[in-house]
N, C-alpha and C positions, 0 to 999 in steps of 0.2 A: 483101603485102596490107595494105589500110587500112580500120582500126576505129574508128567513133565513138566519140567523148570522153566519160564517165562524166560526170555533173550534177556530181559533185563535182570533177573535173578541171579543168572549164569552169568553175565558179565561180571557183577559185584563179586559173587564167589570167587570170579576167578583172580583178582587183584588182592596177591596177599598183604598187601598194606591196608587192605580197606577189610579184610578176613580177621583182622588181628582186634579190630574194634567192633564186630559185626556179632549181632545176635537176633536168632529167630525171635519172631513175636508169633504167638499163637492164641486166635479170637476165639473164644467161646461164643455160639452163636442159636439165639431161638430160630429153628427153621419151622418158617411159616409163609402163607401167602404174601403178608406183609412185607417177611424180610427179606425174600426171595434167597433165604441162604441155604445151603444142603449139610453143614456140620460145620466143621473145625477148621478154621480158615489162617494162613500162615503168610507172613510177610519177614522181610529183612531190616532190621534198625541198626545204623552205625552209631555210635556214642561218638564218634571224633567229627562228626560232619553232620549228624542230625538228619542225614539222607534216611527216608522210611519209604520203601517200596509198595505200591499196590497188591494186596495180598489175593494167594491161591488158594485153592480149595484140597484143604491136606488130608481130610477123611471125611466121608459121608457117613453121617450118622444122626439121629433123631434128638433132635432141641439139646445141644451139649452145652449147659448153660454156666457150668463151674468147672475149670480145669486146676491139675495138679501136677506137677510135675518130681518125679521119683528124684532123689540126694545124688544116683549113680547118673543122672542126666540121660540115661538112655529110654528111660520109659514115663510116658504121659498116661493121665487117667483123668476121666469125663463122666459126669452125672448126665443122665437124658431124662430130661423132664417130661416128654413125652412118654406114654404107655407102651410097655413093650410086648409084644404079642408070646403069649404064653409063661411071662414074669407076674407078680405080685407086685405093683407098684412102676417104678421104672426102673431104668438101667445102669447100672455103673460098666463102665467099658476100660479097658488097659490097651495100649498101643506102644508098639515099639518105636522109638524116634530113629530115625536115618542122619547119617551126619556125613556129609554138611551139607547137604540139601533139606534137610530138615521133615523128611515127610514121614508120615505115618501109617503103621501098617497092625491094622487090629489084632489083638493076642485071644482074648476073651471077652464074653461080656456077662455079666450075673444081675441077678436083683437087688434094686435098692430095698426091699423089703416092705416101705412103705411108700406111699403118695409123696409127688411133687418132691424128690430129689433135688437140694440146689445149691449144695455142698459141699466140697471134698479137700480131704489134705492127707496127707502122706508124715509118717513120723519121721524123725530125723535121722535114724538106724535103715530106713528103707524098706521096714520089715511089715508094714500096716499100714491101711489106709480106715480113714472113720471120715462115715458122710452124716449130713442132715437132711430129714426129709420133712419139709416144711409142711405140705397136705397132710400127710400122717401126723406131724407131731411126734416124731420119734429119732433116735441115732442107729447105726449099724457102724460094725467094724469088721474089715476083713485081712486076713493073712496077703502078703502079697509075695508070690511063690518065684521060684528059682528063674523059672523063664518071665517074669515080671505082670505073668497073668495075675487073677485076683480069685480066690477062694470062694466060695459061698459063704455068706455071713456069719461070723463067727460070734459076734454079739448082735443082739437086736433090744434096745431097749424103748418101750413108749412109754413118754413122758404123760403124765397125769395132771390136770387142774383147769384154771381159768383165770382171769382177771377181771379187770374193770369196766372194759369198754365189750360191750354184749356183742358189736358188729364186728369187732376183727380179734377179740379174745375171749369167745366163747370155750375153747379149747386150744391145746398145746400147739404152737406151730415153732419148731426147729429151724435156726436160720441157719446155723455154721457152727462148725467142730476147728477147734484150734489147738493146738500141742504147745506145751512148754518146751524150753530150749533144751533140758535136762531129761526130756523124753518120759519123765512121770506121771502128768496130767493131762487132761482132756477138757476145755471149756466149749460147753455149747450155749450160745445165746436162743434164747427161746420167747420170740416174740408174744405167742400167745400168755404166757403165765408170769412175764415180768421178771423172769430168772437168769440166772448165767450159771447152768447147770455142771459141778464139776464132776469128771470120771477120774481114776485111776488107770493106769494101761499095763497091758502086758503085751508088749510090741512081740516077742518071741511067737507068744500063743493066737496075734491079733484079735484080743479081747480086751476090752474097756469094761469096768462095774463101777457102780455109782460111790461118789466121796462126799459129797454136799452141794451146796449151792451158794449162790450170793444175788442178791436181788438191785434192782432199780426200782424208782417211784413208780407208782401204779398208774396203770396207762403209756407207759413210757413205749415200748414193743424192741427189746432189744434184738436187733437183728446181726453186726458182723462185728468182731472182736481182732485187736491186734496187740500184741505186747510190744514193750518199748525196749530199742539193744540193749540196754543194761540189764531186765531180765525184773527190773525193781515194780516196775507199775505196767499197767494193763488198759484199752481203751475201748470203749463200748459204745457205738454210734444208737440213738434210739430212734428208730425209726420215725414212731408216731408223733412223740413230742417233738421231734426236730432239736434233739439234744445229744450230746457227746458226754459220758462219765468215766471219769479218773479210777482209778482203783488201785491202791496199793496189795503187792504181790508178795505174798511169803512162799515161798518157794521151798520151805522144808514142809509145811503143813498143806500146801496145793490150795492156800483159802485166797481171799479177794477181799478187800476192805474200801469201800467209796470214799473219795478223797475229796471231789467236787463233781456237780455238773454243770455244765454252760449250754448253753445255745448255740448251735452252727447256723444261725440266721442274722444279717444286720438287723440292727436295733427295728428299723422301720417296718422288716416283713414279719416279725416275731407275732405269733397269735392266727396268721392268716390259717385257712381251711385248705386242705387238700395238697399239702405236702409233707413229704418224707424223705428220709436219709435211705441210705443206701452201703458207701463201704468205708471201711477206716485202716489205714496206711499208715505208719511211724517211718520217719525218714531213717534211713539207716545211721545219721550223725547225732537222732537222738532230740535236735532242739526242735525239729518240725511233725504235726500231726495234720494228716488230711482227712477230711471226711467229703464225701459227694453229696450233695443236697440234688437228690434228681428228679425232685416238680421242681424246683426251684431253678437246675440248670446252672447250678454252679458249684465250683471246689469249695469247701469251707479248709481256712489256714491258719492252723492254731500254732503259737509258741509256746513250748512247753520249758516248763520251770525244772530245769535237772535237778535240784535239790528236794522239791517237792510232790512232783508229776502235775500241778496244776496246771490249766491250760488257758490260753488268751487268744483270741479270734485276732487275726491280723490282716484275713484280706477274704473276699467273696470273688473268686477269681470267674467269670463267665466259661462254661463249659465247653461252648461252641458247638453246643448239640443238645438235642433235647434228650431226656432222659437216661445223665450219666451214672447208669448203674455200676459200673467196675471202671477202678484206672491201677495202672500199675506204674511204680517208678524203675526206670532202667537200674541193670545194678550198680552202675557209677554212681547213682543219686543225683544225676546231671538234669534227667531229662523226666516227664513224664506222656504217660498216653492215655487217654482217657475217652472209654468206648461208649457210644450213643447209642442206646436201645431202638429208640422210635425213628433219629436220624439215619439210620444204614452205615454212619461214618464211625471216623474215631478220628482223635485232635491231639497234635503234637504240642507240648510245653517245653519251654526251656524253666529251669529250676533255680533260682537265685540261692548260690549256697552259703550264702551268708544269712539272707532272713528266711527264703523258703520260699517267698513269693513265686507265684505262676505267671508268667507272662506266653500267649499262644506264639507260636513261630509261623504260623501262616499255613503250616502244613496240616492239611486233613485227605483222610481215604478213605474211600469205598469200603464198605464192610457191613452186610447186612445183619439188622439185628443182633450187635454185638453186645455183650454182657459180663465177659471176663477178657483181662489181659494177662498171658505170662511170655514173661522174657526166660531166653535160654542162649548162652554162648555157642555161637560156632567156631565148632572145632574141624 
């Protein structure tokens, strides 16, 4: 679906000085009566000035809760958590990205193979995509076609088992899929199993195969995963226990070994019921790791010891909205945009380059049901 640019976006793009520092910002959103959203929304951000435009609808599609951008920067992919007529489970959609306006055009949509698709990633070579199905407790992989579209699933793997929390962990709940920088291994956090399952990749064929797993403490509920920029460590936020686990990563074996697990909350709030984490992001400088506390409505900021991979909590920054499901650093590492699922807003923060601490800029935009944020340079 192609939409006309607002005058404000047109003015921003017309300025070559601003365009050099301009980024598209795409928001994956839940589409329901509460959010009022109709799909993927798009704004413009300037890293030199901190200007962030109000978003427009870039593509109309059902609950595109998580987004991924192809390495070529020509395509965007989204998982749709709503049921798709004629398809098993939800939908996985491929779009072309128009430069410099950032508009999206649907290429195709295929089945997620399982219920509740909640996460998608594209491998570094741009040859395959992989998703996690939360409701179905499964993962699937796809070839990326020459036109940027998606094949039907080339692999579908159903997770099996349970863990100690009868209410939340009676069965598997795959929550994310991440790929190593060398493109050899994939890592799927499964909240229901208290495991990070490891997969070997065949990017050219778009296939994955089981390789092993790492565990976290029973009842933790591992959710989202991030590699350290050095590739030596990885970090997993544990939704149910409000913790983050540091792992040492052996890139030859594709193996994770736990280093330490720490709380994402200030000491006064530890042990409270009804709280949960959401996203994990490592700063490009390697010195900071961030985790969103979605029901505490804060972003936990951790200093990372480069020699050991251990994390130390240094700040719980108010998220300036309700349910900060997802957030992203801009490519310069100077700014962070935090999406608020329940407030139907997104807020802009300045990142201290020495400490990593966050300061709210006062800038907040309206975007309904936002649960994912992705940046792409304007060309």
